[in-house]
Every structure is written in C-alpha cells, then in structure tokens.
C-alpha positions as a Markdown table, in Angstrom:
| # | Residue | x | y | z |
|---|---|---|---|---|
| 1 | Met | -38.1 | -21.6 | -18.0 |
| 2 | Glu | -36.5 | -19.2 | -21.0 |
| 3 | Arg | -32.8 | -19.1 | -20.6 |
| 4 | Tyr | -29.8 | -16.5 | -22.3 |
| 5 | Asp | -26.7 | -16.2 | -22.2 |
| 6 | Val | -26.1 | -13.2 | -20.8 |
| 7 | Val | -29.0 | -10.8 | -18.6 |
| 8 | Val | -28.6 | -7.4 | -17.8 |
| 9 | Val | -31.2 | -6.1 | -15.2 |
| 10 | Gly | -31.2 | -2.1 | -15.7 |
| 11 | Gly | -31.6 | -0.2 | -18.5 |
| 12 | Gly | -29.7 | 3.1 | -17.8 |
| 13 | Pro | -25.9 | 4.2 | -19.3 |
| 14 | Ala | -24.2 | 0.9 | -17.5 |
| 15 | Gly | -26.9 | -1.4 | -18.8 |
| 16 | Phe | -27.7 | 0.1 | -22.5 |
| 17 | Asn | -24.0 | 0.2 | -22.9 |
| 18 | Ala | -22.8 | -3.5 | -21.4 |
| 19 | Val | -25.8 | -4.7 | -24.4 |
| 20 | Lys | -23.7 | -3.2 | -26.6 |
| 21 | Thr | -21.0 | -4.4 | -25.4 |
| 22 | Val | -21.5 | -7.9 | -25.7 |
| 23 | Arg | -22.8 | -7.7 | -28.6 |
| 24 | Arg | -20.1 | -6.3 | -30.8 |
| 25 | Leu | -17.4 | -8.8 | -28.7 |
| 26 | Tyr | -19.5 | -11.9 | -28.7 |
| 27 | Pro | -21.7 | -12.1 | -31.2 |
| 28 | Glu | -22.9 | -15.2 | -31.2 |
| 29 | Arg | -24.0 | -14.5 | -27.4 |
| 30 | Lys | -28.5 | -14.6 | -26.3 |
| 31 | Ile | -29.0 | -11.0 | -24.8 |
| 32 | Leu | -31.9 | -10.0 | -22.6 |
| 33 | Leu | -32.5 | -6.5 | -20.8 |
| 34 | Ile | -34.9 | -6.4 | -18.1 |
| 35 | Asn | -35.8 | -2.9 | -17.1 |
| 36 | Asp | -39.2 | -1.4 | -15.3 |
| 37 | Arg | -40.2 | 1.2 | -17.7 |
| 38 | Glu | -39.4 | 1.7 | -21.1 |
| 39 | Asp | -40.5 | 5.3 | -22.2 |
| 40 | Leu | -37.4 | 7.6 | -20.4 |
| 41 | Gln | -35.9 | 10.8 | -20.5 |
| 42 | Ile | -32.2 | 11.3 | -20.8 |
| 43 | Pro | -31.3 | 12.4 | -16.8 |
| 44 | Cys | -28.7 | 14.7 | -17.5 |
| 45 | Ala | -31.1 | 16.9 | -19.5 |
| 46 | Val | -34.0 | 16.9 | -18.2 |
| 47 | Pro | -33.1 | 20.2 | -16.3 |
| 48 | Tyr | -33.1 | 21.4 | -20.5 |
| 49 | Val | -36.8 | 20.2 | -20.8 |
| 50 | Val | -38.1 | 21.1 | -18.0 |
| 51 | Ser | -37.0 | 24.9 | -18.2 |
| 52 | Gly | -38.7 | 24.9 | -22.0 |
| 53 | Val | -35.6 | 24.7 | -23.8 |
| 54 | Ile | -35.9 | 21.3 | -25.4 |
| 55 | Ser | -39.2 | 19.0 | -25.3 |
| 56 | Pro | -39.6 | 15.4 | -23.4 |
| 57 | Glu | -39.8 | 14.1 | -27.1 |
| 58 | Glu | -36.3 | 15.5 | -28.1 |
| 59 | Asn | -35.1 | 13.7 | -25.0 |
| 60 | Arg | -36.3 | 10.5 | -25.0 |
| 61 | Tyr | -33.9 | 7.9 | -24.1 |
| 62 | Pro | -32.9 | 5.4 | -26.6 |
| 63 | Leu | -33.6 | 2.2 | -24.5 |
| 64 | Gly | -35.6 | 0.0 | -27.7 |
| 65 | Lys | -32.5 | 0.4 | -29.6 |
| 66 | Val | -30.8 | -2.4 | -27.9 |
| 67 | Lys | -33.5 | -4.8 | -30.4 |
| 68 | Asp | -32.2 | -3.1 | -33.0 |
| 69 | Met | -28.5 | -4.6 | -32.2 |
| 70 | Gly | -30.3 | -8.3 | -31.3 |
| 71 | Ala | -30.9 | -8.1 | -27.8 |
| 72 | Glu | -34.2 | -9.0 | -26.9 |
| 73 | Leu | -35.8 | -6.1 | -24.6 |
| 74 | Leu | -38.4 | -7.2 | -21.4 |
| 75 | Ile | -40.2 | -4.2 | -19.7 |
| 76 | Asp | -40.8 | -5.6 | -16.3 |
| 77 | Arg | -39.4 | -5.6 | -12.8 |
| 78 | Val | -37.0 | -8.3 | -11.1 |
| 79 | Val | -38.2 | -9.5 | -8.3 |
| 80 | Ser | -35.7 | -12.0 | -6.6 |
| 81 | Leu | -32.4 | -13.5 | -7.8 |
| 82 | Asn | -31.4 | -17.4 | -7.2 |
| 83 | Val | -27.6 | -17.2 | -7.6 |
| 84 | Asn | -27.6 | -21.0 | -6.5 |
| 85 | Asp | -29.2 | -22.4 | -10.1 |
| 86 | Ser | -28.5 | -18.6 | -11.9 |
| 87 | Ser | -32.4 | -17.6 | -12.4 |
| 88 | Leu | -34.3 | -14.7 | -11.5 |
| 89 | Phe | -38.0 | -14.0 | -11.2 |
| 90 | Thr | -40.1 | -11.2 | -12.6 |
| 91 | Ala | -43.1 | -9.0 | -11.5 |
| 92 | Gly | -45.2 | -10.3 | -14.5 |
| 93 | Gly | -44.4 | -14.1 | -13.6 |
| 94 | Lys | -41.3 | -14.8 | -15.8 |
| 95 | Ala | -38.7 | -16.8 | -14.7 |
| 96 | Ile | -35.1 | -16.9 | -16.5 |
| 97 | Ser | -32.1 | -18.7 | -16.4 |
| 98 | Tyr | -28.9 | -17.2 | -17.1 |
| 99 | Glu | -25.1 | -17.9 | -17.9 |
| 100 | Arg | -23.8 | -14.6 | -17.0 |
| 101 | Leu | -26.0 | -12.0 | -15.0 |
| 102 | Ile | -24.6 | -8.2 | -15.2 |
| 103 | Leu | -27.1 | -5.8 | -12.2 |
| 104 | Ser | -27.0 | -2.4 | -13.6 |
| 105 | Thr | -30.0 | -1.4 | -10.9 |
| 106 | Gly | -28.9 | 1.7 | -10.8 |
| 107 | Trp | -30.5 | 4.2 | -8.2 |
| 108 | Val | -33.3 | 5.9 | -5.9 |
| 109 | Pro | -33.6 | 9.5 | -4.8 |
| 110 | Arg | -32.8 | 10.2 | -1.1 |
| 111 | Arg | -36.0 | 10.4 | 0.5 |
| 112 | Leu | -37.0 | 13.4 | 2.8 |
| 113 | Asn | -38.7 | 12.4 | 5.9 |
| 114 | Val | -40.1 | 15.4 | 7.3 |
| 115 | Pro | -44.0 | 16.9 | 8.1 |
| 116 | Gly | -45.7 | 17.6 | 5.0 |
| 117 | Ala | -43.1 | 15.7 | 2.4 |
| 118 | Glu | -46.3 | 14.2 | 1.0 |
| 119 | Leu | -48.1 | 16.9 | -0.4 |
| 120 | Lys | -49.1 | 17.5 | -3.9 |
| 121 | Asn | -46.6 | 19.7 | -6.0 |
| 122 | Val | -43.5 | 18.5 | -4.1 |
| 123 | Tyr | -41.4 | 16.6 | -6.2 |
| 124 | Tyr | -38.2 | 13.9 | -6.4 |
| 125 | Ile | -36.6 | 12.8 | -9.7 |
| 126 | Asp | -38.3 | 10.9 | -12.2 |
| 127 | Val | -36.5 | 9.6 | -15.5 |
| 128 | Ser | -39.9 | 8.7 | -17.0 |
| 129 | Thr | -41.5 | 10.5 | -20.0 |
| 130 | Ser | -44.8 | 11.3 | -18.4 |
| 131 | Ala | -43.6 | 12.1 | -15.0 |
| 132 | Ile | -41.1 | 15.4 | -16.9 |
| 133 | Ser | -43.5 | 16.4 | -18.8 |
| 134 | Glu | -45.9 | 16.6 | -15.7 |
| 135 | Ile | -43.0 | 18.8 | -14.1 |
| 136 | Ala | -42.2 | 20.6 | -17.0 |
| 137 | Gln | -45.9 | 21.9 | -17.2 |
| 138 | Lys | -45.5 | 22.3 | -13.3 |
| 139 | Val | -42.8 | 24.9 | -13.4 |
| 140 | Lys | -44.6 | 26.8 | -16.3 |
| 141 | Glu | -47.5 | 27.3 | -14.4 |
| 142 | Ala | -45.6 | 27.7 | -11.1 |
| 143 | Lys | -44.8 | 31.2 | -9.5 |
| 144 | Ser | -42.5 | 30.4 | -6.2 |
| 145 | Ile | -40.3 | 27.7 | -6.5 |
| 146 | Val | -37.8 | 26.2 | -4.4 |
| 147 | Leu | -35.0 | 23.6 | -4.9 |
| 148 | Val | -34.5 | 21.4 | -1.6 |
| 149 | Gly | -30.6 | 20.8 | -2.2 |
| 150 | Gly | -28.0 | 22.9 | -3.6 |
| 151 | Gly | -26.1 | 20.0 | -5.6 |
| 152 | Phe | -25.6 | 19.6 | -9.4 |
| 153 | Ile | -29.0 | 19.0 | -10.6 |
| 154 | Ser | -30.7 | 22.2 | -8.4 |
| 155 | Val | -27.9 | 24.6 | -9.9 |
| 156 | Gly | -28.2 | 23.1 | -13.6 |
| 157 | Phe | -32.3 | 23.6 | -12.6 |
| 158 | Ala | -32.1 | 27.0 | -10.7 |
| 159 | Asp | -29.8 | 28.4 | -13.9 |
| 160 | Leu | -31.8 | 26.8 | -16.9 |
| 161 | Ile | -35.2 | 28.3 | -15.3 |
| 162 | Ser | -34.2 | 31.6 | -14.5 |
| 163 | Arg | -32.8 | 32.4 | -17.3 |
| 164 | Asn | -35.6 | 30.9 | -19.6 |
| 165 | Met | -38.8 | 31.6 | -17.8 |
| 166 | Ser | -39.4 | 35.1 | -16.6 |
| 167 | Gly | -41.4 | 36.2 | -13.1 |
| 168 | Lys | -40.5 | 32.7 | -11.3 |
| 169 | Arg | -39.0 | 33.2 | -7.8 |
| 170 | Leu | -36.2 | 30.5 | -7.6 |
| 171 | Thr | -35.0 | 29.7 | -4.2 |
| 172 | Val | -32.2 | 26.9 | -3.4 |
| 173 | Val | -31.8 | 26.1 | 0.0 |
| 174 | Glu | -28.6 | 23.8 | 1.1 |
| 175 | Ala | -28.0 | 22.6 | 4.5 |
| 176 | Ser | -24.3 | 22.9 | 4.1 |
| 177 | Asn | -22.1 | 26.0 | 3.1 |
| 178 | Arg | -21.2 | 25.1 | -0.5 |
| 179 | Ile | -23.0 | 24.6 | -3.6 |
| 180 | Ala | -22.5 | 22.2 | -6.5 |
| 181 | Ser | -21.7 | 19.9 | -3.9 |
| 182 | Gly | -18.6 | 21.3 | -2.4 |
| 183 | Ala | -17.1 | 20.2 | -5.6 |
| 184 | Phe | -14.9 | 23.5 | -6.9 |
| 185 | Ser | -12.7 | 26.3 | -5.0 |
| 186 | Ser | -14.4 | 28.9 | -2.6 |
| 187 | Lys | -13.5 | 31.7 | -5.4 |
| 188 | Thr | -15.1 | 29.4 | -8.0 |
| 189 | Leu | -18.4 | 28.8 | -6.0 |
| 190 | Glu | -18.9 | 32.2 | -5.0 |
| 191 | Glu | -18.4 | 33.3 | -9.0 |
| 192 | Met | -21.1 | 30.6 | -9.6 |
| 193 | Glu | -23.4 | 31.9 | -6.7 |
| 194 | Gly | -23.1 | 35.9 | -7.7 |
| 195 | Ala | -24.3 | 34.7 | -11.4 |
| 196 | Leu | -27.4 | 32.9 | -9.9 |
| 197 | Lys | -28.3 | 35.5 | -7.7 |
| 198 | Ser | -28.0 | 38.3 | -10.6 |
| 199 | Gln | -30.4 | 36.0 | -12.7 |
| 200 | Gly | -32.8 | 36.3 | -9.2 |
| 201 | Val | -32.0 | 33.3 | -7.9 |
| 202 | Glu | -31.9 | 33.2 | -3.9 |
| 203 | Ile | -29.3 | 31.4 | -2.0 |
| 204 | Leu | -30.0 | 30.4 | 1.2 |
| 205 | Lys | -27.2 | 28.3 | 2.3 |
| 206 | Gly | -26.3 | 26.6 | 6.3 |
| 207 | Glu | -30.4 | 25.8 | 6.9 |
| 208 | Lys | -32.3 | 23.0 | 7.3 |
| 209 | Val | -36.0 | 22.0 | 5.9 |
| 210 | Ile | -37.9 | 20.5 | 8.8 |
| 211 | Gly | -41.4 | 20.3 | 7.1 |
| 212 | Phe | -43.6 | 21.8 | 4.1 |
| 213 | Glu | -46.5 | 23.5 | 4.7 |
| 214 | Gly | -50.0 | 23.3 | 2.8 |
| 215 | Ser | -53.8 | 22.0 | 2.1 |
| 216 | Glu | -53.6 | 19.4 | 0.2 |
| 217 | Thr | -50.9 | 21.3 | -2.1 |
| 218 | Val | -47.3 | 22.8 | -1.2 |
| 219 | Glu | -47.5 | 26.4 | 0.0 |
| 220 | Arg | -44.5 | 27.1 | 2.4 |
| 221 | Val | -41.4 | 25.4 | 3.0 |
| 222 | Leu | -40.3 | 25.3 | 6.5 |
| 223 | Leu | -36.7 | 26.4 | 7.3 |
| 224 | Ser | -35.1 | 26.2 | 10.9 |
| 225 | Ser | -34.6 | 29.9 | 10.5 |
| 226 | Gly | -38.4 | 30.3 | 9.2 |
| 227 | Lys | -40.7 | 29.9 | 5.8 |
| 228 | Val | -40.4 | 30.8 | 2.4 |
| 229 | Glu | -43.2 | 30.3 | 0.1 |
| 230 | Ala | -43.5 | 28.0 | -2.2 |
| 231 | Asp | -45.9 | 26.5 | -4.8 |
| 232 | Leu | -43.6 | 23.9 | -6.7 |
| 233 | Val | -40.7 | 22.4 | -4.2 |
| 234 | Phe | -38.1 | 19.7 | -5.8 |
| 235 | Ile | -36.4 | 17.7 | -3.7 |
| 236 | Phe | -32.5 | 17.1 | -5.1 |
| 237 | Ile | -30.9 | 15.4 | -1.9 |
| 238 | Gly | -29.0 | 13.1 | -3.7 |
| 239 | Phe | -29.6 | 9.4 | -4.7 |
| 240 | Leu | -29.1 | 6.0 | -2.5 |
| 241 | Pro | -27.4 | 2.8 | -4.8 |
| 242 | Asn | -30.9 | 0.6 | -5.6 |
| 243 | Thr | -29.5 | -2.9 | -4.1 |
| 244 | Lys | -32.3 | -4.6 | -2.6 |
| 245 | Leu | -32.1 | -7.1 | -5.7 |
| 246 | Ala | -28.3 | -8.0 | -4.6 |
| 247 | Val | -28.8 | -7.9 | -1.0 |
| 248 | Asp | -32.1 | -10.1 | -0.6 |
| 249 | Ala | -30.1 | -12.3 | -3.0 |
| 250 | Gly | -27.2 | -12.7 | -0.7 |
| 251 | Ile | -24.7 | -10.9 | -2.6 |
| 252 | Asp | -22.1 | -8.5 | -0.9 |
| 253 | Thr | -22.1 | -5.2 | -0.7 |
| 254 | Glu | -19.7 | -2.2 | 1.3 |
| 255 | Lys | -21.2 | 1.5 | 2.3 |
| 256 | Gly | -24.6 | 0.2 | 0.4 |
| 257 | Phe | -23.2 | -0.1 | -2.8 |
| 258 | Ile | -23.0 | -3.6 | -4.1 |
| 259 | Lys | -19.0 | -4.9 | -3.5 |
| 260 | Val | -17.0 | -5.9 | -6.8 |
| 261 | Asp | -13.7 | -6.7 | -8.0 |
| 262 | Arg | -11.6 | -5.1 | -10.4 |
| 263 | Tyr | -13.6 | -6.7 | -13.2 |
| 264 | Leu | -16.4 | -5.9 | -11.6 |
| 265 | Arg | -17.8 | -9.1 | -10.8 |
| 266 | Thr | -19.5 | -9.6 | -7.6 |
| 267 | Ser | -19.4 | -12.2 | -4.8 |
| 268 | Ala | -21.9 | -14.4 | -6.6 |
| 269 | Asp | -20.6 | -16.7 | -9.2 |
| 270 | Asn | -21.5 | -15.8 | -12.7 |
| 271 | Ile | -22.8 | -12.0 | -11.6 |
| 272 | Leu | -21.1 | -8.7 | -12.3 |
| 273 | Ala | -22.5 | -5.3 | -11.7 |
| 274 | Ala | -22.0 | -1.8 | -12.7 |
| 275 | Gly | -23.0 | 1.9 | -13.0 |
| 276 | Asn | -25.0 | 3.9 | -10.0 |
| 277 | Cys | -25.5 | 0.6 | -7.4 |
| 278 | Ile | -21.8 | -0.2 | -7.7 |
| 279 | Tyr | -18.9 | 0.5 | -5.0 |
| 280 | His | -16.3 | 2.9 | -7.0 |
| 281 | Thr | -12.8 | 3.6 | -5.6 |
| 282 | Ser | -10.7 | 6.9 | -6.8 |
| 283 | Ala | -8.2 | 6.6 | -8.8 |
| 284 | Val | -6.4 | 9.4 | -6.7 |
| 285 | Asp | -5.8 | 7.7 | -3.8 |
| 286 | Gly | -7.8 | 4.3 | -3.9 |
| 287 | Glu | -10.5 | 5.6 | -1.1 |
| 288 | Phe | -14.2 | 5.2 | -1.6 |
| 289 | Thr | -15.7 | 7.8 | -3.9 |
| 290 | Pro | -19.5 | 8.5 | -5.2 |
| 291 | Gly | -19.9 | 7.4 | -8.9 |
| 292 | Met | -23.3 | 8.4 | -9.5 |
| 293 | Val | -22.8 | 9.9 | -12.5 |
| 294 | Ala | -23.8 | 9.2 | -16.1 |
| 295 | Ser | -20.1 | 8.8 | -17.5 |
| 296 | Val | -18.8 | 6.4 | -15.1 |
| 297 | Ser | -21.9 | 4.4 | -15.4 |
| 298 | Ala | -21.3 | 3.8 | -19.1 |
| 299 | Arg | -17.6 | 3.3 | -18.7 |
| 300 | Asp | -19.0 | 0.7 | -16.2 |
| 301 | Gly | -21.0 | -1.0 | -18.8 |
| 302 | Arg | -18.2 | -1.4 | -21.3 |
| 303 | Ile | -16.0 | -2.9 | -18.9 |
| 304 | Ala | -18.8 | -5.4 | -17.6 |
| 305 | Gly | -19.8 | -6.5 | -21.0 |
| 306 | Ala | -16.0 | -6.9 | -21.8 |
| 307 | Asn | -15.9 | -9.3 | -18.9 |
| 308 | Val | -18.9 | -11.6 | -19.1 |
| 309 | Ser | -16.0 | -14.3 | -20.7 |
| 310 | Gly | -13.4 | -13.8 | -18.1 |
| 311 | Pro | -11.3 | -11.0 | -17.0 |
| 312 | Gln | -10.7 | -8.9 | -20.1 |
| 313 | Val | -10.8 | -5.2 | -19.0 |
| 314 | Glu | -9.4 | -3.8 | -15.5 |
| 315 | Asp | -11.4 | -0.6 | -13.6 |
| 316 | Thr | -8.4 | 1.0 | -12.7 |
| 317 | Gly | -10.2 | 3.6 | -10.5 |
| 318 | Val | -12.4 | 6.3 | -11.3 |
| 319 | Val | -11.7 | 10.4 | -11.5 |
| 320 | Pro | -14.2 | 12.5 | -10.1 |
| 321 | Ala | -15.3 | 15.2 | -13.1 |
| 322 | Gly | -18.4 | 16.9 | -13.8 |
| 323 | Val | -19.3 | 19.6 | -15.7 |
| 324 | Thr | -22.3 | 22.8 | -14.8 |
| 325 | Glu | -23.7 | 25.6 | -16.5 |
| 326 | Val | -24.3 | 29.1 | -14.8 |
| 327 | Gly | -24.8 | 32.4 | -16.7 |
| 328 | Gly | -23.8 | 31.3 | -19.9 |
| 329 | Lys | -20.3 | 30.2 | -18.7 |
| 330 | Phe | -19.3 | 26.3 | -18.1 |
| 331 | Tyr | -17.7 | 25.3 | -14.5 |
| 332 | Gly | -16.2 | 21.9 | -14.8 |
| 333 | Phe | -13.8 | 20.0 | -13.0 |
| 334 | Ala | -11.8 | 17.1 | -12.2 |
| 335 | Gly | -9.8 | 15.0 | -9.0 |
| 336 | Tyr | -9.5 | 16.4 | -5.9 |
| 337 | Thr | -10.0 | 19.7 | -5.5 |
| 338 | Glu | -9.9 | 22.3 | -2.8 |
| 339 | Glu | -12.5 | 21.4 | -0.4 |
| 340 | Leu | -11.8 | 17.7 | -0.5 |
| 341 | Leu | -7.9 | 18.1 | -0.5 |
| 342 | Leu | -8.5 | 19.9 | 3.1 |
| 343 | Arg | -10.6 | 17.7 | 4.0 |
| 344 | Lys | -8.4 | 14.7 | 3.7 |
| 345 | Gly | -5.4 | 16.9 | 4.9 |
| 346 | Phe | -3.7 | 16.4 | 2.2 |
| 347 | Ser | -0.6 | 19.4 | 1.6 |
| 348 | Phe | -1.2 | 20.9 | -2.1 |
| 349 | Lys | -0.1 | 24.1 | -4.2 |
| 350 | Glu | -3.1 | 25.8 | -6.1 |
| 351 | Ile | -1.5 | 27.0 | -9.6 |
| 352 | Thr | -4.5 | 29.5 | -11.8 |
| 353 | Val | -3.5 | 30.2 | -15.2 |
| 354 | Asp | -5.7 | 32.4 | -17.6 |
| 355 | Ser | -5.6 | 32.0 | -20.7 |
| 356 | Ala | -8.6 | 32.3 | -23.9 |
| 357 | Asp | -10.3 | 29.4 | -25.4 |
| 358 | Ala | -9.0 | 30.5 | -29.1 |
| 359 | Tyr | -6.3 | 33.1 | -30.5 |
| 360 | Pro | -5.6 | 35.6 | -31.7 |
| 361 | Met | -8.2 | 37.5 | -29.8 |
| 362 | Ala | -9.7 | 38.8 | -33.1 |
| 363 | Leu | -11.0 | 35.5 | -34.1 |
| 364 | Ser | -13.8 | 35.7 | -31.2 |
| 365 | Ala | -11.5 | 34.0 | -28.4 |
| 366 | Asn | -12.9 | 33.8 | -25.1 |
| 367 | Pro | -11.1 | 33.6 | -21.5 |
| 368 | Leu | -10.5 | 30.5 | -20.2 |
| 369 | Thr | -9.4 | 30.1 | -16.9 |
| 370 | Val | -7.7 | 26.5 | -15.6 |
| 371 | Lys | -7.1 | 26.1 | -11.5 |
| 372 | Leu | -4.6 | 22.9 | -11.2 |
| 373 | Tyr | -4.0 | 21.3 | -7.7 |
| 374 | Phe | -0.5 | 19.3 | -7.2 |
| 375 | Leu | 0.7 | 17.3 | -3.9 |
| 376 | Lys | 4.1 | 18.3 | -2.3 |
| 377 | Asn | 5.3 | 15.4 | -4.6 |
| 378 | Gly | 4.2 | 17.6 | -7.5 |
| 379 | Arg | 1.6 | 14.9 | -8.4 |
| 380 | Leu | -1.6 | 16.3 | -10.3 |
| 381 | Val | -4.4 | 15.7 | -8.6 |
| 382 | Gly | -7.4 | 17.5 | -9.3 |
| 383 | Gly | -8.0 | 20.7 | -11.7 |
| 384 | Glu | -11.1 | 22.9 | -12.6 |
| 385 | Val | -12.2 | 24.9 | -16.0 |
| 386 | Ile | -14.0 | 27.5 | -16.4 |
| 387 | Gly | -14.9 | 29.0 | -19.8 |
| 388 | Glu | -17.7 | 30.3 | -22.1 |
| 389 | Ser | -17.1 | 27.1 | -25.2 |
| 390 | Lys | -17.4 | 23.6 | -25.3 |
| 391 | Ile | -13.4 | 23.3 | -24.7 |
| 392 | Val | -14.3 | 23.3 | -20.6 |
| 393 | Ser | -15.7 | 19.6 | -21.3 |
| 394 | Ser | -12.6 | 18.4 | -23.6 |
| 395 | Met | -10.6 | 20.2 | -21.1 |
| 396 | Val | -11.9 | 18.2 | -18.0 |
| 397 | Asp | -11.3 | 14.6 | -19.7 |
| 398 | Phe | -7.7 | 15.9 | -20.7 |
| 399 | Leu | -7.2 | 16.8 | -16.8 |
| 400 | Ser | -8.9 | 13.6 | -15.8 |
| 401 | Asn | -6.4 | 11.2 | -17.9 |
| 402 | Leu | -3.6 | 12.9 | -16.7 |
| 403 | Ile | -5.1 | 12.3 | -13.2 |
| 404 | Ala | -6.0 | 9.2 | -13.4 |
| 405 | Ala | -1.6 | 8.4 | -15.0 |
| 406 | Gly | -0.6 | 10.2 | -11.7 |
| 407 | Lys | 1.2 | 12.7 | -13.5 |
| 408 | Lys | 4.3 | 15.4 | -12.8 |
| 409 | Pro | 5.2 | 18.6 | -13.7 |
| 410 | Asp | 8.3 | 17.2 | -15.7 |
| 411 | Glu | 5.5 | 15.1 | -17.4 |
| 412 | Leu | 3.3 | 18.1 | -18.0 |
| 413 | Leu | 5.7 | 20.4 | -19.7 |
| 414 | Ser | 6.4 | 17.3 | -22.4 |
| 415 | Leu | 2.8 | 17.2 | -23.2 |
| 416 | Thr | 2.3 | 18.3 | -27.2 |
| 417 | Thr | -1.2 | 19.6 | -27.5 |
| 418 | Val | -3.1 | 20.3 | -30.5 |
| 419 | Ala | -3.4 | 24.2 | -31.8 |
| 420 | Phe | -5.5 | 26.0 | -34.3 |
| 421 | Pro | -6.5 | 29.2 | -33.6 |
| 422 | Pro | -10.6 | 29.3 | -33.3 |
| 423 | Ile | -10.6 | 26.4 | -31.3 |
| 424 | Thr | -7.8 | 25.5 | -28.8 |
| 425 | Pro | -6.0 | 27.7 | -26.4 |
| 426 | Pro | -3.1 | 29.5 | -28.0 |
| 427 | Pro | 0.6 | 27.3 | -28.6 |
| 428 | Leu | 2.4 | 30.2 | -26.2 |
| 429 | Leu | -0.3 | 29.4 | -23.6 |
| 430 | Gln | -1.8 | 26.1 | -23.3 |
| 431 | Pro | -2.9 | 26.7 | -19.5 |
| 432 | Ile | -1.7 | 22.9 | -18.3 |
| 433 | Gln | 1.4 | 22.9 | -19.4 |
| 434 | Glu | 1.8 | 26.6 | -18.5 |
| 435 | Gly | 0.6 | 25.6 | -14.5 |
| 436 | Ala | 3.1 | 22.7 | -14.6 |
| 437 | Leu | 5.9 | 25.8 | -15.2 |
| 438 | Arg | 4.3 | 27.5 | -13.1 |
| 439 | Phe | 4.7 | 24.5 | -10.3 |
| 440 | Leu | 8.1 | 23.8 | -10.8 |
| 441 | Lys | 9.1 | 28.1 | -10.5 |
| 442 | Glu | 7.4 | 28.5 | -7.5 |
| 443 | Glu | 8.1 | 27.1 | -4.1 |
| 444 | Phe | 6.0 | 24.8 | -2.5 |
C-alpha cells in the first residue's frame, strides 16, 4: 500500500489550490492528487468555446501543472474510503494510505427525468475536452437550439452564440419567472432579457419541460403549454454535490453536502473537504448558501490546504457573488439582492448611483450603475454593478469584502479608493461612497 502525507481527491479549482497551498506552506509533505480525467476544460470559459470565440485547445485546464509543483498526479477514480485506517481504494486497483485527506469531489449535473431525455443531441454540461469539442461542433451544425434552464450558464450560452453565430434559433426555457438564477433586481433582469431578445433569443418563462420527441435524435421539446422545435438541446438546471464517496464512508452531510466546521474539517478524523461538495454558509446571516462556483472552490482549496497540519485559516462564510455578460455589457452582483431579501423577509432600502468607469467623459468613459442594498440598521448586505468594462468584476469583489465585513454607511463614507482618469470612477462620484451618503440623507 502506497502512503502519502496528503492525498487530494478531485482536481477542480479546490483540489488544485489545495495542492498548491500544501506545497508552498509544507514543502516537505509528499502529496498525491487523484482525478478521474486529465484532459479537461476550464468550466467558466466553456460558453466561449462552444460559440467559437476560442478553441478547445486554448481552454485546457492546467491539471498537469501539479506535477511541476512536485506533487504526484494519478488519473484514476476513487471507489471507496476506509476512514478507520486512513486508506482509499481506486477503480484501477490501487490501495493508498494517507496522513491527511482532502475531498474536493465537485459536482454532478442535475438530471431531468422526463420521456425522451435519452435522445441524441440532448446534452448536459461536461468539462472533458472531447465532450466540449463535440458540443462545439454540434452548435455549429444546429439550426434550432433550446436551453433548458435560464441560469447563468444558459444566459452565457445564449448571449455568446447569438452574438457570434448567425442563423441560429435560440430558445431559453425557464421554469420560474426570473432568469440568471434570480440573482438580480427586476429592473436589471428586464434589461438583460431585452438585450437577449434584441439578439434574437426567445425567452419562455414559467414553462415546464415535460419531455422530448424525436426518432433517435431530438426534434422537439415538449412544454407544459406546447412544444418547441429543436435539433440540439442543453439541459442546465443546476448541480448536485458529488458526495457519494463521503456518504458511503459514513462522513456527515447536511442538505446533501459534506458537513464541515469553520476550518473545513469533516466528521472523520484526518479528512477535510473543499469546493462544490461542501455545505457553505453565508457571511451575511450565517444561513446555508450555495457556493458552487469556481471562485469559492478556489478559496476553499487554499483554506483546506493551509489546515492540513491543524487549524490555521478560518472560513468566515461566503458572500454570494457573480458576473455575467449580455450584449457586450457586464452584470455583476454581490451579497443579497432584491429577490432574496424579499424572500427572507428583510426590510431594506435600495440606493442606485449612476456614475462612469472613467473620467472625464472625453476619455471614452462608459456609464456605470451601482445598486446598493442596505438593511434598516444601515448594514450593507448586497449590491449590483452594471457596466461595459472590466471594472465591473473589481467593483463586485470590493462590494463582497465590504458586505463580509458588515460595513455601514458611516464607514463607507470614510473609504479611500484610488482615482485615475482612464480606469476608475470619478473621485467626485465614487458610487459606493455616494450610495452611503444618499442612504444617510434619505428616510428609510
């Protein structure tokens, strides 16, 4: 039986960063990363591949770089764990023992159990290079594409395909009344939908898919109110944590996710967990929040890697956040925005500030809109950023940190943010500070 100081199961962002962190902080450790496949794609950039913006070769995930770090890489599938004697077993017949184990087993796509789901040209997300290459070719050939589910992935697919490929009929079918996972305010969602529709994308909300029809290959999507022609279908209805390995080993779970403490330690001795498979809590109110995005997984990997020798770095909770692109404009959110605040029953005030991403306007400045959400006590709990430049992502990150810190308007007023004409909002209209000032001025 081979023995390692640290074994990481799963090579996504959590697993990769766990290896990197262990290697840098504990260079004497013998490390093994196990993943079931090697030739993978960077998930977030898959829409850019299938729409022809970049090639699959340009989007390969750098899993092999763990070997450059001095770790070993095993392409195999772990089939069982024995938590009592700190060992695991693979489909390829290997038996491995560990001092510390990090589970970063990721996600599996949520399946749609309806008649016809087994027809050809009905696809779920897959990050292998061979699968994405096949999907990209299918998109080139397709005339009528239906995206089942209106979340971030579908929005990305619909936007990029409609902008970069002509002659495609694109339909998004969403069971709820809000696209983009309901992460944005009603007004922002209306703007996003308008942009998609102007690019020829049909959006059907409040529609349930009840089946697919076709002879061997899909030809129609059956809806609760009718049917839509389709020669290619993508089912993007969310993800489930891949926790079978942990469950079979008797490791505690909650809501289907691996349960961890604030140092990402599981209920089993010597085992930590990180990434899409673990139970995350919100930094806003401490309640459960989905954390199944690459940025959170990468963070988890750093935390778990740092903690293989004992508690070092604490997980203080996740601020939900994301950015997407529609019609050449970027839409970002952080924390709790309109729908979630209403659903949770919070009393809140929205402050909207219209600024610019540069100054003066003669320097090709673009409009920048920031919405801030404050609770009655003044705590900043959410925000949206809408603009046409990459400043949107940095503003979202900035907001996320302010939300995690529980900042209030008087503290926001005292913030100092850098100003440089071509790349920042004007110092006389810095949107976050301006929003705090307006909150203090207005009655709740």
